[in-house]
N, C-alpha and C positions, 0 to 999 in steps of 0.2 A: 344722517345729519339731523333727522327728527329726534332720534334717541338722545343726542347730546345737545339738542336745541341750538344747533350751529347755523348761522345765516351764511349766505353767499359771501358777503363782505368780510365776515369773521375768517372764513377759510382762505379768501383771496389774500389776506394780509400775511398768511403763513406759507402760501404757495406762489410759485412764479406764474400765476394765472389771474386774469382779471375777473371781477365778480360777474361781468356780463358773459364771459366764456363759461364760467361755472354754471351760470343760469342756463345757457344753451345745452350744456352737458346734461343737466338735470331734466330738461324738457325733452331731451332726445333729439334736438335739432342738430347737435354736433356729435359725431362718433368719438368714442374713446380710443386712444392709441392702444395697440396690442400690448406694449410694455410701457406703461406710464412712467415717465421719468420723475414725476412728482410724488410717486407712491411713498418713498422713505420719509419725506417731509410731512406728508399727510398722516402717515402712521404715527410719527413722533408727536404731531399736534393732538391727535385724538387720544393717544395714551395719556398725555398730560391732563386732558380734560375729562376723561371718562371716570365715572364713579362705579362702585361695585354693582349697583343695580343696572347700570348701562351695559356692563359685560353680560349680565344675566339676560337682558333684553336681546342681545345678539346671539344668545344660545349657549353661552359658556356657563357651566355650573359654578365655577369659581374663577377668580382672577388668575390667569395662567402664569407660570413662572417665567417663561420667555415671552413677554408681552409683544415685543416687536415682531418676532417670528410668527407668532400665532395670529396676530391681527393682520399682518401682511398676507398670510395664507388665506385668512377669512375673506379679505377684500378680493383676492384673485379668484378664489373659488366662487364667490358671489358675483364675479365679473363686475365689481364696483357698482353693484345695483343701487347703492345709495344715491348714485347720480341719476337714477332713472325713476324717480318717484312719480313723475307725470309723463309716462311714455306716450309717444305719438299715437293717436287713435284712441286714447283713453276716453271712455264714454260714461264716466260717473255722472250722477245727476248734477254735481257741480264740483269745482276745484276752488280752493281758497288759499291765497298767499298774501303776505303782509308787507306794507311799506312800498317804497319806490322799486326795490328789487323784485318784490312780488308782482308789482304791476308790469314790469318789464318781462318777467318770466311768462305771465299769462298772455300778454300782448303777442309775444313770439309764438306761443301755442295757438292763439286765436288766428293770427295771420297764416300760420302753417295749415290749420284746418280749412281756412278759406281757399288756400291754394290747392289743396287736395280735393276740394268739392267739385264734382263734375258740373253742377248747375251754376249758371251765371247769377251773381248776386249784386244787390245794391246795398253796400255797407252804410250804416247809419251811425254817425260819430258826433259826439259832443263832450266837451269837458271844460269846466271853469275851475278845476283843481290846479294846484301847484304843478307847473309844467316841467320842473327840474327832472322828473323821471324820464322825460324824452330827450332833453338837450344836454344833460350833465355827463352822459357816458357816450363818447364819440363812437366806440365800437358798436354799441347798441343802436345808436342813431343811424349809422351806416347800414346796418342789417335791416332796420325798420324801413328805410327808404327803398332798399333793394326789394324787400318783400312786397311793398305797396306797388312798385313799378311792375313787378311780375304779375301781381294780381290784376292790375288794370290792363296789362297787355293780353291777359287771358280772356278779357271781355267783361270783367266786372266793372262796377262803377261805385261812386261814393257820393253820399249826401252828408255834408258836414255843417254844423251850426257853430259860428264863431261868436264869442262874447267879448265885447270891447270894454268891459269893466276892468280888464287887466291893466297893470301898469305899462307904460310905454315900452320899456326895455323888454319885458317879457312878451308883449304883443309882437314887437318887431322880430325878436328871435324866433317866435313861433311861425310867423308869416314867411320869414326867410327860409325856413326848413321846408315849408309847403310849396313854395313857388315852383321848383323843378317838377313836382308831381302835378300841380295845376296845369302845366303846359301840355299834359297828355290830353286835355280837353274832356276828360271823363269824370270830372269832379264838379258837383253842383254845390256851391257854398251859400249859406244863408246867414243873416245877421240878426241877432237878438238885441232889440233896442230897449228892452225892459231892464230897469235897474235892479240889481240884486243886492241883498243886504250885506254881502261879503262875509257872512258867517258860515252858513251851510253851503257846501260846494259838492258837485256831483260829476261823475263821468259815466258816459254810455258808449260802448263799442259793440254794435249789434250787427251780426251777419244772420239774416233770416233762416238760412239753411244749415248753419254751423254752430252758432252759439252767441252768447251775450256776456260781455264783461261789464259789471256795474260796481261802482265804488263811491264812497262819500267821505267827507272830512270836514273839519271845522277850522275856519280862518287859515287855510293854507297848510295846516299841519297834517301831512300824510304819513308821518313816521309811525310805523306799527299799525296803521289803519288797514282793515281787511279789504281785499279785492276779490270779488266773486266772479267765477267764470261758469255760467249756467249752460247746460246742454239740453235740458228738457224743452220740447217744442212748446208746451203750454206756457212755460215761463218766458221763453223767447218771444212768443206772440204777444204776451202781456206788455213786455217792454217795447215792442214795435208799436203797439197802440199808444203807449205813453209818449213815445218819441214823436209819433204823428200828431198827437194833440199839441205837443210843444212846438212842432213845425208850423202849426197854424198861427202862432204868435210871432213868427219871424218873417223876414222879407229877403228875397234873393238879392244879392249885391254884386255878383261877378259872373260873367260868362266868358269862357275861353274858347276861341275858335282857331282852327288850323286850316290852311289852304286846302288840304285834301279832305277836310270835313264836309260831308254832304250838306251841313247846315250853314255853310259859308254865306249863302244868300240871306239868311236871317240876320247875320252879322251886319250886313250893309243896310238892311231895312230897319234895324233896331233904332229906337228913338232915344236911347240913353247915350250919355257921353262915351266917346270912343278913345281908347288908348291903344296904339299899335307899336310894334317893335319889329324891325327888319334889318337884315344885314346890309341892305341897300335901300333904294327908294321903294315905297309901297305901291301896290296895285293902283290905288286911286291917283297917284301922282305920275304914273307911267305914261309917257307920250303916246298918242294914238298911232304914230308911225311905226312904233316897235311891235304893234299887235299883228302885223301882217304874217299870215301863215299860222297864227295861233288857233287853238281849239275853239269851236263856237261857244261852248259853255264858258270858257275863260273870258272871251270877249263880252259875253252877257254879264258876267260878274264884274268885269271892268266898268261897264256902263252903270251898273248899280253902285259901284264904289265911287265913281266920279260924281254921280248925282247926290249920293249921301254926303260925300266930302264937301261939295259946294254948299249944300243946305246947312251942314254942321258948321262950316266956316262963318256963316252969317250969325250963328249963335255962339261962336267961340267955344265949341265943344269937342274939338279934335286935338289930341296931343299925340304927336308922332315922334318916335325915337329912331334916329338914323345913325348907323355906324359908318363913319367915314375913315378910310385908311389913307394916310399920307405917306407917300414914298420919299425917302431921302434921295437927293440927287448925288 
């Protein structure tokens, strides 16, 4: 694909494959079928596009007489290696891909590397670039969410800085996609209150033990802009320092607690406004009569909850969402 300067989207328009699927094939995240049904269409596409020097770059001395047969044989002999330009485990000093498709390709590689890493990590994330790379491709978005959930279940955590200079629609779409992952309780979000000029925009995706993706663009135009995935420890550490300096300018703005979380006591002692969501009535509104036979720690948390609830009510700082199910007679 590099020989003919073909992008994922170029090829997807000629094959019954999505650009995100091609992206996963190229990164090695998806295995190729033994007998790819798309081979004839792919051969036809490249024959129409290839110039004489492209054939030479593939190892042909001249353009063969039977182009379709020879190129098909070349693809099969090479095991379609043009789809494996960035194999899993590649440890070059850095990888570089362009535009939104390039960012998606590198992000999948980044998340795959985090998942393979034996050490638990705290990922450092920030982006005020155009978010369409994340939300415009449903297949990629689904795989991105599945990757993150697996990573968090493995014991990793995330620090993410949000920037509310985005337009309302984009901000809402972004938050909507993050909410299911926030509910794991393993994400610490921060808010950058400083106004940005809206001209130069950046993205940082840093895994201290795996790698760092860095990109930049001007006024939301990410088309053909480079995305770099660095593997050097020295480079990664420099970006960690830069991110930590940036973190000093932000403020925490959301904590997510779950009942099984050991920090549940902190939730009830917190002085900030509280929003809760339950399938029924919350712990704080549970009648004392129902606590008989309950675990001692549960009763202790109930007392904290009631005290906090009563104090918060005086300041009107409690918002509780209850799900009521009405049965038809």
